C-alpha positions as CSV (number, residue, x, y, z in Angstrom):
1,M,0.0,0.0,0.1
2,K,2.9,2.1,0.9
3,S,4.6,1.7,-2.4
4,V,1.4,2.6,-4.0
5,K,1.1,5.9,-2.4
6,I,4.9,6.2,-3.4
7,A,3.8,6.1,-7.0
8,L,0.3,8.2,-6.8
9,S,2.6,10.8,-5.5
10,I,5.1,11.1,-7.9
11,L,3.0,10.9,-10.8
12,A,1.0,13.8,-9.4
13,F,4.2,15.4,-9.2
14,S,5.1,14.9,-12.5
15,L,1.7,16.6,-13.6
16,V,2.2,19.6,-11.6
17,L,5.0,19.9,-13.3
18,S,3.7,19.3,-16.8
19,S,0.5,22.2,-16.2
20,P,0.9,25.4,-18.3
21,A,1.2,27.5,-15.3
22,V,4.4,25.8,-14.6
23,F,5.7,25.1,-17.7
24,A,4.8,29.3,-19.1
25,Q,7.7,30.4,-16.5
26,I,10.3,27.8,-17.4
27,L,9.8,29.0,-21.2
28,T,10.1,32.3,-20.5
29,E,13.1,33.6,-22.7
30,S,14.7,37.2,-22.6
31,Y,16.0,38.1,-26.0
32,G,17.3,41.6,-24.6
33,Q,16.4,45.1,-25.8
34,G,13.6,44.7,-23.1
35,V,11.7,41.7,-25.1
36,F,10.6,38.4,-23.7
37,A,9.2,35.6,-24.8
38,N,7.1,32.6,-24.5
39,S,6.7,29.9,-27.6
40,G,4.8,27.9,-25.7
41,E,1.3,26.2,-25.7
42,P,-2.0,27.3,-25.8
43,I,-1.1,31.0,-26.4
44,K,2.2,32.1,-27.8
45,I,3.5,35.6,-26.2
46,V,6.4,38.3,-26.7
47,V,6.1,41.0,-24.4
48,D,8.0,44.3,-25.8
49,A,8.8,46.1,-22.4
50,S,11.4,48.6,-24.1
51,L,9.4,51.7,-23.6
52,A,7.9,50.5,-20.5
53,I,11.6,50.6,-19.2
54,K,12.5,53.4,-21.0
55,E,9.3,55.8,-19.6
56,I,9.1,53.8,-16.7
57,N,8.2,56.9,-14.2
58,S,5.0,57.6,-16.9
59,P,1.7,57.5,-15.3
60,Y,0.4,54.9,-17.7
61,V,3.3,52.3,-19.0
62,M,2.7,50.7,-22.4
63,F,3.8,47.1,-23.3
64,I,3.6,45.7,-27.0
65,V,2.2,42.2,-27.0
66,Y,2.2,40.1,-29.6
67,L,0.0,36.7,-29.4
68,A,-0.5,33.6,-31.5
69,S,-1.9,30.2,-31.3
70,G,0.0,27.5,-29.7
71,Q,-1.5,25.2,-31.7
72,E,-2.2,24.5,-35.5
73,G,-5.8,24.9,-36.6
74,Q,-6.8,26.2,-32.9
75,N,-8.6,29.6,-33.0
76,I,-8.5,31.8,-29.8
77,V,-9.9,35.3,-28.7
78,V,-8.7,37.5,-26.5
79,D,-10.7,40.7,-25.3
80,R,-8.6,43.0,-22.9
81,N,-10.1,41.8,-19.8
82,G,-8.2,38.7,-20.8
83,I,-4.3,40.4,-20.3
84,A,-3.3,41.0,-16.8
85,L,-0.8,42.8,-15.2
86,I,0.6,41.1,-11.9
87,Y,3.2,42.6,-9.9
88,N,4.2,41.8,-6.6
89,G,1.4,39.7,-5.6
90,Q,-1.4,42.0,-7.1
91,E,-3.2,41.5,-10.6
92,Y,-4.0,44.3,-12.2
93,K,-6.8,45.4,-15.8
94,M,-5.8,47.6,-18.3
95,P,-7.5,50.7,-18.2
96,S,-10.6,51.2,-20.5
97,V,-9.8,53.6,-23.6
98,K,-11.7,56.2,-22.4
99,E,-9.8,56.2,-19.0
100,L,-6.3,56.5,-20.6
101,R,-7.2,58.8,-23.4
102,Q,-9.2,61.2,-20.6
103,N,-5.9,60.9,-18.0
104,Y,-3.1,60.3,-20.3
105,H,-2.0,62.2,-22.9
106,G,1.3,60.8,-24.4
107,Q,0.2,58.3,-26.7
108,I,1.3,60.1,-29.7
109,R,4.6,60.4,-28.2
110,D,5.0,56.4,-27.0
111,T,4.0,55.4,-30.4
112,N,6.7,57.6,-32.4
113,F,9.8,56.6,-29.3
114,Y,8.8,52.7,-30.5
115,Q,8.6,53.3,-33.9
116,I,12.3,54.2,-33.6
117,S,13.8,51.7,-31.3
118,G,15.5,49.1,-31.8
119,K,14.0,46.0,-33.0
120,E,17.0,43.5,-33.0
121,G,15.1,41.2,-30.0
122,L,11.8,41.4,-31.6
123,A,13.6,40.2,-34.7
124,S,15.3,37.1,-33.4
125,T,11.5,35.9,-32.0
126,W,8.6,33.6,-33.6
127,V,7.1,37.2,-34.1
128,R,9.0,37.1,-37.8
129,F,6.8,33.7,-38.7
130,Y,3.4,35.6,-38.3
131,K,1.3,38.0,-39.9
132,F,-0.3,40.5,-37.5
133,P,-3.6,42.7,-38.9
134,Q,-2.8,46.7,-38.6
135,D,-6.2,47.5,-37.8
136,Q,-6.7,45.2,-34.7
137,D,-5.4,47.1,-31.2
138,F,-6.6,47.9,-27.7
139,F,-5.1,51.3,-27.3
140,P,-4.2,52.7,-30.9
141,P,-3.2,56.2,-31.1
142,Q,-5.6,59.1,-31.2
143,S,-4.7,60.5,-34.6
144,M,-6.5,60.7,-37.9
145,K,-5.1,57.9,-39.5
146,S,-6.1,55.5,-36.5
147,S,-7.9,52.7,-36.6
148,I,-11.3,52.3,-34.5
149,P,-10.3,50.5,-30.6
150,V,-11.4,47.0,-31.3
151,D,-12.7,45.0,-28.0
152,E,-11.2,41.7,-28.7
153,G,-8.8,40.5,-31.0
154,S,-8.4,37.0,-32.7
155,M,-5.5,34.2,-33.7
156,T,-5.4,31.2,-36.0
157,G,-3.0,29.8,-38.3
158,N,-0.2,31.8,-39.0
159,I,-2.2,35.2,-38.3
160,G,-1.5,36.5,-34.6
161,F,-3.0,39.6,-33.0
162,R,-0.5,42.2,-31.9
163,T,-1.8,45.6,-29.5
164,R,-0.7,48.0,-27.3
165,C,-0.9,46.9,-23.5
166,Y,-1.2,50.2,-20.9
167,F,-1.4,49.5,-17.7
168,K,-1.6,52.2,-14.6
169,N,2.0,52.6,-12.9
170,S,2.0,50.6,-9.9
171,G,5.5,52.1,-8.6
172,F,7.9,50.5,-10.8
173,K,11.5,50.4,-10.4
174,K,14.5,49.4,-12.1
175,G,14.9,45.7,-11.9
176,D,11.6,45.2,-11.0
177,K,10.0,41.6,-11.9
178,L,6.3,41.3,-13.0
179,I,4.0,38.9,-15.0
180,I,2.2,39.3,-18.2
181,R,-0.8,36.9,-17.7
182,V,-3.3,36.3,-21.3
183,T,-6.4,34.4,-21.0
184,A,-8.8,33.4,-23.5
185,K,-12.0,34.7,-24.0
186,N,-13.2,31.5,-25.9
187,D,-11.8,29.3,-23.5
188,P,-10.1,30.6,-20.1
189,N,-8.3,27.2,-19.8
190,L,-6.6,28.7,-22.4
191,S,-3.9,30.7,-20.7
192,N,-0.1,31.6,-20.9
193,E,2.7,34.0,-19.3
194,V,5.8,36.1,-19.7
195,E,7.7,37.3,-16.6
196,V,9.2,40.7,-17.3
197,V,12.0,42.6,-15.8
198,L,12.3,46.0,-16.0
199,Q,15.9,46.3,-16.6
């Protein structure tokens, strides 16, 4: 009986190790220039935190998030409530478009800074193998040429979802670690995360 209990304990421990939440942390990789990626299933994630690191004292910080389905033929939908930031044990959701535009007027500046920043780290990730529609963004900058903010984005095959993600600054400091967690709207069991270091 004792040997059976030991065998069951080993099996349970193996299942825990293979669970997405634990596996996601193991798969988080840093590509330099503030780029962090998780190429695992079920949702591939790349977070470009270069601007957040540069503008760490901004009242709202911007991350560029690239998402793709981790399994062939699987359609995944993510809405704005499905992306969360975990910092010092607290989970934070993104503000509404209305709140951000009322309280923060640096979106166009953020976009301009990001466009001229180096992308070598990003080019080393799986992102280069995917297409990202330009008209899907939770927080497009408020300008004549910008698209309308979307409430959700979808990904399937080699078509991914790229969006700006803003979070209210919760006292970020250089060297801090945080997690960006993504959960699918169409199936809450589909979730993955990336650890970001603000350095």
